[in-house]
Every structure is written in structure tokens, then in C-alpha cells.
N, CA, C and O atoms as a Tripos MOL2 file, in Angstrom:
@<TRIPOS>MOLECULE
protein
  312   311    78     0     0
PROTEIN
NO_CHARGES

@<TRIPOS>ATOM
      1 N         -10.9530    7.3790   13.9080 N.3       1 MET1
      2 CA         -9.8410    6.4260   14.6820 C.3       1 MET1
      3 C          -9.8360    7.1690   15.8510 C.2       1 MET1
      4 O          -9.9520    8.3880   15.9790 O.2       1 MET1
      5 N          -9.6380    6.0020   16.9870 N.am      2 ALA2
      6 CA         -9.3230    6.7090   18.2070 C.3       2 ALA2
      7 C          -7.9630    7.0880   18.6150 C.2       2 ALA2
      8 O          -7.0320    6.3690   18.2530 O.2       2 ALA2
      9 N          -7.7520    8.0720   19.2860 N.am      3 ARG3
     10 CA         -6.4340    8.4920   19.6510 C.3       3 ARG3
     11 C          -6.0840    8.2100   21.2050 C.2       3 ARG3
     12 O          -6.9340    8.4200   22.0700 O.2       3 ARG3
     13 N          -4.8340    7.7410   21.5130 N.am      4 MET4
     14 CA         -4.4960    7.8890   22.8730 C.3       4 MET4
     15 C          -3.1710    7.8980   23.1890 C.2       4 MET4
     16 O          -2.3950    7.4240   22.3590 O.2       4 MET4
     17 N          -2.6330    8.4510   24.4820 N.am      5 THR5
     18 CA         -1.2660    8.6650   24.8320 C.3       5 THR5
     19 C          -0.8420    7.2020   25.4720 C.2       5 THR5
     20 O          -1.5810    6.3740   26.0030 O.2       5 THR5
     21 N           0.4310    7.1550   25.2750 N.am      6 ILE6
     22 CA          1.1670    6.1330   26.0860 C.3       6 ILE6
     23 C           2.3810    6.4760   26.5390 C.2       6 ILE6
     24 O           3.0140    7.2840   25.8610 O.2       6 ILE6
     25 N           2.9230    5.9970   27.6590 N.am      7 THR7
     26 CA          4.0540    6.2080   28.2950 C.3       7 THR7
     27 C           5.1960    5.1750   27.7190 C.2       7 THR7
     28 O           4.9390    3.9710   27.7260 O.2       7 THR7
     29 N           6.2200    5.5580   27.3140 N.am      8 LEU8
     30 CA          7.3080    4.4800   26.9180 C.3       8 LEU8
     31 C           8.8370    5.0910   27.7090 C.2       8 LEU8
     32 O           9.2180    6.2520   27.8620 O.2       8 LEU8
     33 N           9.3540    4.0360   28.0330 N.am      9 PRO9
     34 CA         10.7060    4.4950   28.5790 C.3       9 PRO9
     35 C          11.1950    5.0500   27.2210 C.2       9 PRO9
     36 O          10.7270    4.8920   26.0930 O.2       9 PRO9
     37 N          12.5170    5.9090   27.7510 N.am     10 ASP10
     38 CA         12.9720    6.8270   26.6400 C.3      10 ASP10
     39 C          13.5830    6.0460   25.5120 C.2      10 ASP10
     40 O          13.4170    6.3190   24.3230 O.2      10 ASP10
     41 N          14.2990    5.0610   25.9740 N.am     11 GLN11
     42 CA         14.9410    4.2950   25.0460 C.3      11 GLN11
     43 C          14.1750    3.6300   24.1360 C.2      11 GLN11
     44 O          14.5860    3.4640   22.9880 O.2      11 GLN11
     45 N          13.0360    3.1990   24.5280 N.am     12 LEU12
     46 CA         11.9970    2.2670   23.6600 C.3      12 LEU12
     47 C          11.3220    3.1460   22.7290 C.2      12 LEU12
     48 O          11.0310    2.6800   21.6270 O.2      12 LEU12
     49 N          10.9070    4.8530   23.1180 N.am     13 HIS13
     50 CA         10.7420    5.7300   22.1350 C.3      13 HIS13
     51 C          11.4140    5.9490   21.0880 C.2      13 HIS13
     52 O          11.0030    6.1790   19.9510 O.2      13 HIS13
     53 N          12.8820    5.8500   21.6310 N.am     14 GLN14
     54 CA         13.7180    6.4880   20.5650 C.3      14 GLN14
     55 C          14.0710    5.3280   19.7340 C.2      14 GLN14
     56 O          14.8370    5.6000   18.8100 O.2      14 GLN14
     57 N          13.7110    4.1340   19.8300 N.am     15 ALA15
     58 CA         13.9620    2.8370   19.1040 C.3      15 ALA15
     59 C          12.8800    2.7820   18.1090 C.2      15 ALA15
     60 O          13.1120    2.5860   16.9160 O.2      15 ALA15
     61 N          11.3150    3.0110   18.7440 N.am     16 LEU16
     62 CA         10.2810    3.0930   17.9520 C.3      16 LEU16
     63 C          10.3600    4.3320   16.7590 C.2      16 LEU16
     64 O           9.9530    4.1670   15.6090 O.2      16 LEU16
     65 N          10.9740    5.6210   17.2790 N.am     17 LYS17
     66 CA         11.0780    6.5420   16.3130 C.3      17 LYS17
     67 C          12.3090    6.2390   15.2790 C.2      17 LYS17
     68 O          12.3550    6.9280   14.2600 O.2      17 LYS17
     69 N          13.1810    5.3690   15.4660 N.am     18 GLN18
     70 CA         14.3030    4.9800   14.4080 C.3      18 GLN18
     71 C          13.5320    3.9660   13.4580 C.2      18 GLN18
     72 O          13.7410    4.0450   12.2480 O.2      18 GLN18
     73 N          12.7640    3.1400   13.8900 N.am     19 ALA19
     74 CA         12.1840    2.2460   13.0220 C.3      19 ALA19
     75 C          11.1550    2.8640   12.3410 C.2      19 ALA19
     76 O          10.9440    2.3620   11.2370 O.2      19 ALA19
     77 N          10.5410    3.6670   12.6030 N.am     20 ALA20
     78 CA          9.1990    4.5010   11.6910 C.3      20 ALA20
     79 C          10.3090    5.1000   10.7840 C.2      20 ALA20
     80 O          10.1170    4.8440    9.5950 O.2      20 ALA20
     81 N          11.3150    5.7630   11.0200 N.am     21 ALA21
     82 CA         12.1080    6.5650   10.0380 C.3      21 ALA21
     83 C          12.5910    5.5600    9.1300 C.2      21 ALA21
     84 O          12.3490    5.9210    7.9780 O.2      21 ALA21
     85 N          13.1980    4.4010    9.1750 N.am     22 ARG22
     86 CA         13.8200    3.4500    8.4860 C.3      22 ARG22
     87 C          12.4980    2.7620    7.3720 C.2      22 ARG22
     88 O          12.6580    2.5540    6.1700 O.2      22 ARG22
     89 N          11.4320    2.5470    8.0270 N.am     23 ARG23
     90 CA         10.4050    1.9420    7.3270 C.3      23 ARG23
     91 C           9.5210    3.2220    6.7850 C.2      23 ARG23
     92 O           8.4910    3.1440    6.1150 O.2      23 ARG23
     93 N          10.0040    4.1040    7.1200 N.am     24 GLN24
     94 CA          8.8910    5.4460    6.4020 C.3      24 GLN24
     95 C           7.4300    5.1360    6.5370 C.2      24 GLN24
     96 O           6.5140    5.1710    5.7160 O.2      24 GLN24
     97 N           7.4850    4.7650    8.0360 N.am     25 GLN25
     98 CA          5.9220    4.6450    8.5760 C.3      25 GLN25
     99 C           5.5530    5.4900    9.6110 C.2      25 GLN25
    100 O           6.5360    5.9660   10.1790 O.2      25 GLN25
    101 N           4.4790    5.8470   10.0580 N.am     26 PRO26
    102 CA          4.3140    6.6020   11.2170 C.3      26 PRO26
    103 C           4.3350    5.6230   12.5380 C.2      26 PRO26
    104 O           3.9500    4.4550   12.5030 O.2      26 PRO26
    105 N           4.8280    6.2630   13.6720 N.am     27 MET27
    106 CA          4.7980    5.2920   14.7270 C.3      27 MET27
    107 C           3.4290    4.7360   15.2560 C.2      27 MET27
    108 O           3.4020    3.6990   15.9190 O.2      27 MET27
    109 N           2.3840    5.3860   14.9780 N.am     28 ALA28
    110 CA          1.0940    4.7790   15.2440 C.3      28 ALA28
    111 C           0.8800    3.5130   14.6190 C.2      28 ALA28
    112 O           0.5160    2.5260   15.2590 O.2      28 ALA28
    113 N           1.1230    3.5070   13.2330 N.am     29 GLU29
    114 CA          0.9380    2.5020   12.3490 C.3      29 GLU29
    115 C           2.0400    1.2280   12.7770 C.2      29 GLU29
    116 O           1.6730    0.0680   12.5920 O.2      29 GLU29
    117 N           3.0350    1.4350   13.1990 N.am     30 ILE30
    118 CA          4.1370    0.5270   13.6230 C.3      30 ILE30
    119 C           3.4900   -0.3160   15.0360 C.2      30 ILE30
    120 O           3.5930   -1.5240   15.2520 O.2      30 ILE30
    121 N           2.8820    0.5950   15.8030 N.am     31 ILE31
    122 CA          2.2650    0.1170   17.1310 C.3      31 ILE31
    123 C           0.9610   -0.5810   16.7350 C.2      31 ILE31
    124 O           0.6470   -1.6530   17.2530 O.2      31 ILE31
    125 N           0.2170    0.0200   15.8300 N.am     32 ALA32
    126 CA         -1.0560   -1.2600   15.3970 C.3      32 ALA32
    127 C          -0.7040   -2.3250   14.8800 C.2      32 ALA32
    128 O          -1.3730   -3.3390   15.0820 O.2      32 ALA32
    129 N           0.3990   -2.3490   14.1120 N.am     33 GLU33
    130 CA          0.7980   -3.4650   13.8160 C.3      33 GLU33
    131 C           1.2900   -4.4300   14.4920 C.2      33 GLU33
    132 O           1.1560   -5.5920   14.1080 O.2      33 GLU33
    133 N           1.9240   -4.1180   15.5850 N.am     34 SER34
    134 CA          2.6080   -4.8140   16.7590 C.3      34 SER34
    135 C           1.2790   -5.4470   17.6950 C.2      34 SER34
    136 O           1.3060   -6.6200   18.0690 O.2      34 SER34
    137 N           0.1560   -4.5590   18.0110 N.am     35 LEU35
    138 CA         -0.8500   -5.3700   18.5890 C.3      35 LEU35
    139 C          -1.4850   -6.3380   17.7120 C.2      35 LEU35
    140 O          -1.8690   -7.4270   18.1400 O.2      35 LEU35
    141 N          -1.6150   -5.9660   16.4530 N.am     36 THR36
    142 CA         -2.4320   -7.0540   15.4440 C.3      36 THR36
    143 C          -1.1830   -8.4780   15.6890 C.2      36 THR36
    144 O          -1.5180   -9.5640   16.1610 O.2      36 THR36
    145 N           0.0060   -8.1920   15.3190 N.am     37 PHE37
    146 CA          0.6830   -9.4800   15.5390 C.3      37 PHE37
    147 C           0.5930   -9.9220   16.9260 C.2      37 PHE37
    148 O           0.6130  -11.1440   17.0770 O.2      37 PHE37
    149 N           0.4900   -9.1260   18.0790 N.am     38 TYR38
    150 CA          0.3680   -9.8550   19.2630 C.3      38 TYR38
    151 C          -0.9260  -10.4400   19.7160 C.2      38 TYR38
    152 O          -1.1410  -10.7150   20.8970 O.2      38 TYR38
    153 N          -1.8380  -10.6360   18.6900 N.am     39 GLY39
    154 CA         -3.0860  -11.0620   18.5210 C.3      39 GLY39
    155 C          -4.2060  -10.2250   19.2460 C.2      39 GLY39
    156 O          -5.1960  -10.7770   19.7260 O.2      39 GLY39
    157 N          -4.0110   -8.9310   19.2980 N.am     40 ILE40
    158 CA         -5.3030   -8.1560   20.0160 C.3      40 ILE40
    159 C          -6.0040   -7.6300   18.5990 C.2      40 ILE40
    160 O          -5.6340   -6.9580   17.6360 O.2      40 ILE40
    161 N          -7.3620   -8.3890   19.0580 N.am     41 LYS41
    162 CA         -8.3600   -8.0380   17.8000 C.3      41 LYS41
    163 C          -9.5230   -7.5640   18.5250 C.2      41 LYS41
    164 O          -9.7920   -7.8520   19.6910 O.2      41 LYS41
    165 N         -10.3110   -6.6830   17.6150 N.am     42 SER42
    166 CA        -11.5820   -6.4180   17.9950 C.3      42 SER42
    167 C         -12.6400   -7.5920   18.2640 C.2      42 SER42
    168 O         -12.4460   -8.6990   17.7610 O.2      42 SER42
    169 N         -13.6810   -7.3560   19.0070 N.am     43 THR43
    170 CA        -14.6590   -8.3820   19.0790 C.3      43 THR43
    171 C         -14.9500   -8.8200   17.8480 C.2      43 THR43
    172 O         -14.9100  -10.0260   17.6030 O.2      43 THR43
    173 N         -15.3100   -7.8190   16.8250 N.am     44 GLU44
    174 CA        -15.5640   -8.2460   15.5830 C.3      44 GLU44
    175 C         -14.8500   -9.5310   14.7850 C.2      44 GLU44
    176 O         -15.3400  -10.5310   14.2610 O.2      44 GLU44
    177 N         -13.5940   -9.1010   14.9140 N.am     45 SER45
    178 CA        -12.7020   -9.8630   14.3010 C.3      45 SER45
    179 C         -12.6450  -11.2690   15.2290 C.2      45 SER45
    180 O         -12.5160  -12.3690   14.6920 O.2      45 SER45
    181 N         -12.7150  -11.1630   16.1360 N.am     46 ALA46
    182 CA        -12.5580  -12.6600   16.8410 C.3      46 ALA46
    183 C         -14.2530  -13.4360   16.8540 C.2      46 ALA46
    184 O         -14.3410  -14.6060   17.2270 O.2      46 ALA46
    185 N         -15.3100  -12.7870   16.4880 N.am     47 ALA47
    186 CA        -16.3950  -13.3030   15.7990 C.3      47 ALA47
    187 C         -16.0280  -14.0430   14.5680 C.2      47 ALA47
    188 O         -16.1740  -15.2590   14.4490 O.2      47 ALA47
    189 N         -15.5400  -13.2480   13.6460 N.am     48 GLU48
    190 CA        -15.1740  -13.6740   12.6570 C.3      48 GLU48
    191 C         -14.4030  -14.9850   12.4250 C.2      48 GLU48
    192 O         -14.6760  -15.8300   11.5730 O.2      48 GLU48
    193 N         -13.3840  -15.0220   13.3290 N.am     49 ILE49
    194 CA        -12.5170  -16.0880   13.4460 C.3      49 ILE49
    195 C         -13.4170  -17.2310   13.9390 C.2      49 ILE49
    196 O         -13.5880  -18.2880   13.3310 O.2      49 ILE49
    197 N         -13.9690  -16.8940   15.1120 N.am     50 VAL50
    198 CA        -14.9240  -18.2190   15.6520 C.3      50 VAL50
    199 C         -15.8460  -18.7650   14.3800 C.2      50 VAL50
    200 O         -15.9990  -19.9710   14.1900 O.2      50 VAL50
    201 N         -16.3680  -17.8780   13.6360 N.am     51 ALA51
    202 CA        -17.4200  -18.3910   12.6190 C.3      51 ALA51
    203 C         -16.7580  -19.1230   11.8350 C.2      51 ALA51
    204 O         -17.2720  -20.2350   11.7140 O.2      51 ALA51
    205 N         -15.4820  -18.9140   11.0270 N.am     52 ARG52
    206 CA        -14.7510  -19.5110   10.3150 C.3      52 ARG52
    207 C         -14.0740  -20.8480   10.6660 C.2      52 ARG52
    208 O         -13.7450  -21.7260    9.8700 O.2      52 ARG52
    209 N         -13.9270  -20.8420   11.9960 N.am     53 ALA53
    210 CA        -13.6540  -22.1090   12.8320 C.3      53 ALA53
    211 C         -14.6660  -23.0770   12.8060 C.2      53 ALA53
    212 O         -14.4920  -24.2570   12.5050 O.2      53 ALA53
    213 N         -15.6300  -22.6050   13.0980 N.am     54 ARG54
    214 CA        -17.0250  -23.2900   13.2800 C.3      54 ARG54
    215 C         -17.2990  -24.1640   11.8140 C.2      54 ARG54
    216 O         -17.4660  -25.3800   11.7230 O.2      54 ARG54
    217 N         -17.2910  -23.1180   10.6650 N.am     55 SER55
    218 CA        -17.7290  -23.5220    9.5700 C.3      55 SER55
    219 C         -16.5350  -24.6840    8.9000 C.2      55 SER55
    220 O         -16.9120  -25.6850    8.2890 O.2      55 SER55
    221 N         -15.4050  -24.4360    9.0760 N.am     56 ALA56
    222 CA        -14.6000  -25.3090    8.7280 C.3      56 ALA56
    223 C         -14.2700  -26.7840    9.4250 C.2      56 ALA56
    224 O         -13.7760  -27.7590    8.8580 O.2      56 ALA56
    225 N         -14.7080  -26.6650   10.9010 N.am     57 SER57
    226 CA        -14.6630  -27.8700   11.4300 C.3      57 SER57
    227 C         -16.0430  -28.7490   11.9350 C.2      57 SER57
    228 O         -16.1710  -29.9030   12.3450 O.2      57 SER57
    229 N         -16.9070  -27.7530   11.7290 N.am     58 ARG58
    230 CA        -18.2880  -28.5730   11.7660 C.3      58 ARG58
    231 C         -18.3800  -28.4490   13.4930 C.2      58 ARG58
    232 O         -19.2440  -29.0670   14.1150 O.2      58 ARG58
    233 N         -17.6460  -27.8100   13.9820 N.am     59 MET59
    234 CA        -18.0840  -27.6540   15.6010 C.3      59 MET59
    235 C         -19.4210  -26.7360   16.1570 C.2      59 MET59
    236 O         -19.9490  -25.7690   15.6080 O.2      59 MET59
    237 N         -19.7200  -27.3060   17.2640 N.am     60 SER60
    238 CA        -20.9120  -26.0790   17.9730 C.3      60 SER60
    239 C         -20.1900  -24.9120   18.0260 C.2      60 SER60
    240 O         -18.9900  -24.7470   17.8050 O.2      60 SER60
    241 N         -21.3130  -23.8570   18.4430 N.am     61 GLU61
    242 CA        -21.0040  -22.7650   18.6380 C.3      61 GLU61
    243 C         -19.9050  -22.7340   19.9120 C.2      61 GLU61
    244 O         -18.7580  -22.3190   19.7460 O.2      61 GLU61
    245 N         -20.3320  -23.1590   21.0220 N.am     62 ASN62
    246 CA        -19.6230  -23.5420   22.3940 C.3      62 ASN62
    247 C         -18.1630  -23.9610   22.1710 C.2      62 ASN62
    248 O         -17.2000  -23.3610   22.6480 O.2      62 ASN62
    249 N         -18.0840  -25.3570   21.1810 N.am     63 GLU63
    250 CA        -16.8170  -25.7820   21.1460 C.3      63 GLU63
    251 C         -15.8750  -24.9480   20.5060 C.2      63 GLU63
    252 O         -14.7380  -24.8070   20.9550 O.2      63 GLU63
    253 N         -16.3530  -24.2870   19.3010 N.am     64 ALA64
    254 CA        -15.3400  -23.4060   18.6820 C.3      64 ALA64
    255 C         -15.0080  -22.0320   19.3490 C.2      64 ALA64
    256 O         -13.9520  -21.4440   19.1160 O.2      64 ALA64
    257 N         -16.0790  -21.5030   20.2850 N.am     65 SER65
    258 CA        -15.6610  -20.4590   21.2320 C.3      65 SER65
    259 C         -14.4850  -21.0460   22.3500 C.2      65 SER65
    260 O         -13.4990  -20.3850   22.6790 O.2      65 SER65
    261 N         -14.7470  -22.1970   22.7770 N.am     66 ARG66
    262 CA        -13.4900  -22.5310   23.6870 C.3      66 ARG66
    263 C         -12.3420  -22.8090   23.2530 C.2      66 ARG66
    264 O         -11.3560  -22.6760   23.9780 O.2      66 ARG66
    265 N         -12.2330  -23.3580   21.6700 N.am     67 LEU67
    266 CA        -10.9310  -23.5510   20.9370 C.3      67 LEU67
    267 C         -10.5320  -22.1750   20.5120 C.2      67 LEU67
    268 O          -9.3320  -21.9440   20.3620 O.2      67 LEU67
    269 N         -11.3550  -21.3060   20.3170 N.am     68 ALA68
    270 CA        -10.6680  -19.7940   20.1350 C.3      68 ALA68
    271 C         -10.1170  -18.9900   21.0710 C.2      68 ALA68
    272 O          -9.2440  -18.1700   20.7900 O.2      68 ALA68
    273 N         -10.6950  -19.2070   22.5300 N.am     69 LEU69
    274 CA        -10.3260  -18.7540   23.4520 C.3      69 LEU69
    275 C          -9.1000  -19.2360   23.8920 C.2      69 LEU69
    276 O          -8.2450  -18.4340   24.2670 O.2      69 LEU69
    277 N          -8.8380  -20.7560   23.9020 N.am     70 ARG70
    278 CA         -7.5050  -21.4100   24.3740 C.3      70 ARG70
    279 C          -6.3160  -20.9400   23.4020 C.2      70 ARG70
    280 O          -5.1530  -20.8340   23.7900 O.2      70 ARG70
    281 N          -6.7610  -20.6600   22.0360 N.am     71 GLU71
    282 CA         -5.7510  -20.0390   21.0340 C.3      71 GLU71
    283 C          -5.2730  -18.8240   21.3370 C.2      71 GLU71
    284 O          -4.0960  -18.6000   21.0550 O.2      71 GLU71
    285 N          -5.9350  -17.9650   21.8610 N.am     72 VAL72
    286 CA         -5.7600  -16.6660   21.8390 C.3      72 VAL72
    287 C          -4.8900  -16.5730   23.2900 C.2      72 VAL72
    288 O          -3.9230  -15.8240   23.4300 O.2      72 VAL72
    289 N          -5.2730  -17.2350   24.0630 N.am     73 GLN73
    290 CA         -4.7150  -17.2350   25.2990 C.3      73 GLN73
    291 C          -3.2220  -17.8010   25.2780 C.2      73 GLN73
    292 O          -2.3720  -17.3480   26.0440 O.2      73 GLN73
    293 N          -2.9540  -18.8030   24.3730 N.am     74 ALA74
    294 CA         -1.6800  -19.3880   24.1370 C.3      74 ALA74
    295 C          -1.0240  -18.4010   23.2830 C.2      74 ALA74
    296 O           0.1640  -18.1960   23.5290 O.2      74 ALA74
    297 N          -1.6500  -17.6480   22.1810 N.am     75 THR75
    298 CA         -0.8600  -16.7620   21.4800 C.3      75 THR75
    299 C          -0.3540  -15.5160   22.4580 C.2      75 THR75
    300 O           0.7660  -15.0300   22.3050 O.2      75 THR75
    301 N          -1.2650  -15.0470   23.4630 N.am     76 ARG76
    302 CA         -0.7070  -14.2160   24.1280 C.3      76 ARG76
    303 C           0.3250  -14.4150   25.2160 C.2      76 ARG76
    304 O           0.9350  -13.4980   25.7660 O.2      76 ARG76
    305 N           0.4530  -15.6340   25.4560 N.am     77 GLN77
    306 CA          1.6350  -16.0550   26.5680 C.3      77 GLN77
    307 C           2.9710  -16.3430   25.9450 C.2      77 GLN77
    308 O           3.9760  -16.7010   26.5590 O.2      77 GLN77
    309 N           2.8670  -16.1540   24.7140 N.am     78 GLU78
    310 CA          4.2840  -16.5100   23.8970 C.3      78 GLU78
    311 C           5.3090  -15.3610   23.9670 C.2      78 GLU78
    312 O           6.4020  -15.4740   23.4130 O.2      78 GLU78
@<TRIPOS>BOND
     1     1     2 1
     2     2     3 1
     3     3     4 2
     4     3     5 am
     5     5     6 1
     6     6     7 1
     7     7     8 2
     8     7     9 am
     9     9    10 1
    10    10    11 1
    11    11    12 2
    12    11    13 am
    13    13    14 1
    14    14    15 1
    15    15    16 2
    16    15    17 am
    17    17    18 1
    18    18    19 1
    19    19    20 2
    20    19    21 am
    21    21    22 1
    22    22    23 1
    23    23    24 2
    24    23    25 am
    25    25    26 1
    26    26    27 1
    27    27    28 2
    28    27    29 am
    29    29    30 1
    30    30    31 1
    31    31    32 2
    32    31    33 am
    33    33    34 1
    34    34    35 1
    35    35    36 2
    36    35    37 am
    37    37    38 1
    38    38    39 1
    39    39    40 2
    40    39    41 am
    41    41    42 1
    42    42    43 1
    43    43    44 2
    44    43    45 am
    45    45    46 1
    46    46    47 1
    47    47    48 2
    48    47    49 am
    49    49    50 1
    50    50    51 1
    51    51    52 2
    52    51    53 am
    53    53    54 1
    54    54    55 1
    55    55    56 2
    56    55    57 am
    57    57    58 1
    58    58    59 1
    59    59    60 2
    60    59    61 am
    61    61    62 1
    62    62    63 1
    63    63    64 2
    64    63    65 am
    65    65    66 1
    66    66    67 1
    67    67    68 2
    68    67    69 am
    69    69    70 1
    70    70    71 1
    71    71    72 2
    72    71    73 am
    73    73    74 1
    74    74    75 1
    75    75    76 2
    76    75    77 am
    77    77    78 1
    78    78    79 1
    79    79    80 2
    80    79    81 am
    81    81    82 1
    82    82    83 1
    83    83    84 2
    84    83    85 am
    85    85    86 1
    86    86    87 1
    87    87    88 2
    88    87    89 am
    89    89    90 1
    90    90    91 1
    91    91    92 2
    92    91    93 am
    93    93    94 1
    94    94    95 1
    95    95    96 2
    96    95    97 am
    97    97    98 1
    98    98    99 1
    99    99   100 2
   100    99   101 am
   101   101   102 1
   102   102   103 1
   103   103   104 2
   104   103   105 am
   105   105   106 1
   106   106   107 1
   107   107   108 2
   108   107   109 am
   109   109   110 1
   110   110   111 1
   111   111   112 2
   112   111   113 am
   113   113   114 1
   114   114   115 1
   115   115   116 2
   116   115   117 am
   117   117   118 1
   118   118   119 1
   119   119   120 2
   120   119   121 am
   121   121   122 1
   122   122   123 1
   123   123   124 2
   124   123   125 am
   125   125   126 1
   126   126   127 1
   127   127   128 2
   128   127   129 am
   129   129   130 1
   130   130   131 1
   131   131   132 2
   132   131   133 am
   133   133   134 1
   134   134   135 1
   135   135   136 2
   136   135   137 am
   137   137   138 1
   138   138   139 1
   139   139   140 2
   140   139   141 am
   141   141   142 1
   142   142   143 1
   143   143   144 2
   144   143   145 am
   145   145   146 1
   146   146   147 1
   147   147   148 2
   148   147   149 am
   149   149   150 1
   150   150   151 1
   151   151   152 2
   152   151   153 am
   153   153   154 1
   154   154   155 1
   155   155   156 2
   156   155   157 am
   157   157   158 1
   158   158   159 1
   159   159   160 2
   160   159   161 am
   161   161   162 1
   162   162   163 1
   163   163   164 2
   164   163   165 am
   165   165   166 1
   166   166   167 1
   167   167   168 2
   168   167   169 am
   169   169   170 1
   170   170   171 1
   171   171   172 2
   172   171   173 am
   173   173   174 1
   174   174   175 1
   175   175   176 2
   176   175   177 am
   177   177   178 1
   178   178   179 1
   179   179   180 2
   180   179   181 am
   181   181   182 1
   182   182   183 1
   183   183   184 2
   184   183   185 am
   185   185   186 1
   186   186   187 1
   187   187   188 2
   188   187   189 am
   189   189   190 1
   190   190   191 1
   191   191   192 2
   192   191   193 am
   193   193   194 1
   194   194   195 1
   195   195   196 2
   196   195   197 am
   197   197   198 1
   198   198   199 1
   199   199   200 2
   200   199   201 am
   201   201   202 1
   202   202   203 1
   203   203   204 2
   204   203   205 am
   205   205   206 1
   206   206   207 1
   207   207   208 2
   208   207   209 am
   209   209   210 1
   210   210   211 1
   211   211   212 2
   212   211   213 am
   213   213   214 1
   214   214   215 1
   215   215   216 2
   216   215   217 am
   217   217   218 1
   218   218   219 1
   219   219   220 2
   220   219   221 am
   221   221   222 1
   222   222   223 1
   223   223   224 2
   224   223   225 am
   225   225   226 1
   226   226   227 1
   227   227   228 2
   228   227   229 am
   229   229   230 1
   230   230   231 1
   231   231   232 2
   232   231   233 am
   233   233   234 1
   234   234   235 1
   235   235   236 2
   236   235   237 am
   237   237   238 1
   238   238   239 1
   239   239   240 2
   240   239   241 am
   241   241   242 1
   242   242   243 1
   243   243   244 2
   244   243   245 am
   245   245   246 1
   246   246   247 1
   247   247   248 2
   248   247   249 am
   249   249   250 1
   250   250   251 1
   251   251   252 2
   252   251   253 am
   253   253   254 1
   254   254   255 1
   255   255   256 2
   256   255   257 am
   257   257   258 1
   258   258   259 1
   259   259   260 2
   260   259   261 am
   261   261   262 1
   262   262   263 1
   263   263   264 2
   264   263   265 am
   265   265   266 1
   266   266   267 1
   267   267   268 2
   268   267   269 am
   269   269   270 1
   270   270   271 1
   271   271   272 2
   272   271   273 am
   273   273   274 1
   274   274   275 1
   275   275   276 2
   276   275   277 am
   277   277   278 1
   278   278   279 1
   279   279   280 2
   280   279   281 am
   281   281   282 1
   282   282   283 1
   283   283   284 2
   284   283   285 am
   285   285   286 1
   286   286   287 1
   287   287   288 2
   288   287   289 am
   289   289   290 1
   290   290   291 1
   291   291   292 2
   292   291   293 am
   293   293   294 1
   294   294   295 1
   295   295   296 2
   296   295   297 am
   297   297   298 1
   298   298   299 1
   299   299   300 2
   300   299   301 am
   301   301   302 1
   302   302   303 1
   303   303   304 2
   304   303   305 am
   305   305   306 1
   306   306   307 1
   307   307   308 2
   308   307   309 am
   309   309   310 1
   310   310   311 1
   311   311   312 2
@<TRIPOS>SUBSTRUCTURE
     1 MET1         2 RESIDUE 1 A MET
     2 ALA2         6 RESIDUE 1 A ALA
     3 ARG3        10 RESIDUE 1 A ARG
     4 MET4        14 RESIDUE 1 A MET
     5 THR5        18 RESIDUE 1 A THR
     6 ILE6        22 RESIDUE 1 A ILE
     7 THR7        26 RESIDUE 1 A THR
     8 LEU8        30 RESIDUE 1 A LEU
     9 PRO9        34 RESIDUE 1 A PRO
    10 ASP10       38 RESIDUE 1 A ASP
    11 GLN11       42 RESIDUE 1 A GLN
    12 LEU12       46 RESIDUE 1 A LEU
    13 HIS13       50 RESIDUE 1 A HIS
    14 GLN14       54 RESIDUE 1 A GLN
    15 ALA15       58 RESIDUE 1 A ALA
    16 LEU16       62 RESIDUE 1 A LEU
    17 LYS17       66 RESIDUE 1 A LYS
    18 GLN18       70 RESIDUE 1 A GLN
    19 ALA19       74 RESIDUE 1 A ALA
    20 ALA20       78 RESIDUE 1 A ALA
    21 ALA21       82 RESIDUE 1 A ALA
    22 ARG22       86 RESIDUE 1 A ARG
    23 ARG23       90 RESIDUE 1 A ARG
    24 GLN24       94 RESIDUE 1 A GLN
    25 GLN25       98 RESIDUE 1 A GLN
    26 PRO26      102 RESIDUE 1 A PRO
    27 MET27      106 RESIDUE 1 A MET
    28 ALA28      110 RESIDUE 1 A ALA
    29 GLU29      114 RESIDUE 1 A GLU
    30 ILE30      118 RESIDUE 1 A ILE
    31 ILE31      122 RESIDUE 1 A ILE
    32 ALA32      126 RESIDUE 1 A ALA
    33 GLU33      130 RESIDUE 1 A GLU
    34 SER34      134 RESIDUE 1 A SER
    35 LEU35      138 RESIDUE 1 A LEU
    36 THR36      142 RESIDUE 1 A THR
    37 PHE37      146 RESIDUE 1 A PHE
    38 TYR38      150 RESIDUE 1 A TYR
    39 GLY39      154 RESIDUE 1 A GLY
    40 ILE40      158 RESIDUE 1 A ILE
    41 LYS41      162 RESIDUE 1 A LYS
    42 SER42      166 RESIDUE 1 A SER
    43 THR43      170 RESIDUE 1 A THR
    44 GLU44      174 RESIDUE 1 A GLU
    45 SER45      178 RESIDUE 1 A SER
    46 ALA46      182 RESIDUE 1 A ALA
    47 ALA47      186 RESIDUE 1 A ALA
    48 GLU48      190 RESIDUE 1 A GLU
    49 ILE49      194 RESIDUE 1 A ILE
    50 VAL50      198 RESIDUE 1 A VAL
    51 ALA51      202 RESIDUE 1 A ALA
    52 ARG52      206 RESIDUE 1 A ARG
    53 ALA53      210 RESIDUE 1 A ALA
    54 ARG54      214 RESIDUE 1 A ARG
    55 SER55      218 RESIDUE 1 A SER
    56 ALA56      222 RESIDUE 1 A ALA
    57 SER57      226 RESIDUE 1 A SER
    58 ARG58      230 RESIDUE 1 A ARG
    59 MET59      234 RESIDUE 1 A MET
    60 SER60      238 RESIDUE 1 A SER
    61 GLU61      242 RESIDUE 1 A GLU
    62 ASN62      246 RESIDUE 1 A ASN
    63 GLU63      250 RESIDUE 1 A GLU
    64 ALA64      254 RESIDUE 1 A ALA
    65 SER65      258 RESIDUE 1 A SER
    66 ARG66      262 RESIDUE 1 A ARG
    67 LEU67      266 RESIDUE 1 A LEU
    68 ALA68      270 RESIDUE 1 A ALA
    69 LEU69      274 RESIDUE 1 A LEU
    70 ARG70      278 RESIDUE 1 A ARG
    71 GLU71      282 RESIDUE 1 A GLU
    72 VAL72      286 RESIDUE 1 A VAL
    73 GLN73      290 RESIDUE 1 A GLN
    74 ALA74      294 RESIDUE 1 A ALA
    75 THR75      298 RESIDUE 1 A THR
    76 ARG76      302 RESIDUE 1 A ARG
    77 GLN77      306 RESIDUE 1 A GLN
    78 GLU78      310 RESIDUE 1 A GLU
């Protein structure tokens, strides 16, 4: 598992610490869940989504890729 350093405003850091204590989870786990919820996925996960979409809809690879890209962009803008 990769490690990284992030800089947060003091108030956000304190809120994250409090949430971690309440949920009895490490801060890193909460951050990872938040990234996943926000739609940040590995290339492998994205490829799996495209494969499922193609299979379910009988779209071509290009059609499925375009649709997946539009959906990811829409999710990230929310």
C-alpha cells in the first residue's frame, strides 16, 4: 500500500480526527472511502466498469468508453 502526505486546514484535520474516533476507523480509511465515494478509481476498476457496461448494453468498446467517461465527469462535477 502506498503512503502519502497531505496538507489540510487545521479545522478539517480536527474534523477528520474526530470522525475517525467516532467511527473507530483510521483516518486513512476514511480518506480512502471518501475518494472511492467521489468516484476516484484505479484504471483497472474503470476497465471493469466499461466491460460490464459493454456486456449489459451490447455497446461497442468506443461507445462504452465514451459513456463511461461522460458518467465519471458528471460524477466528479457534482
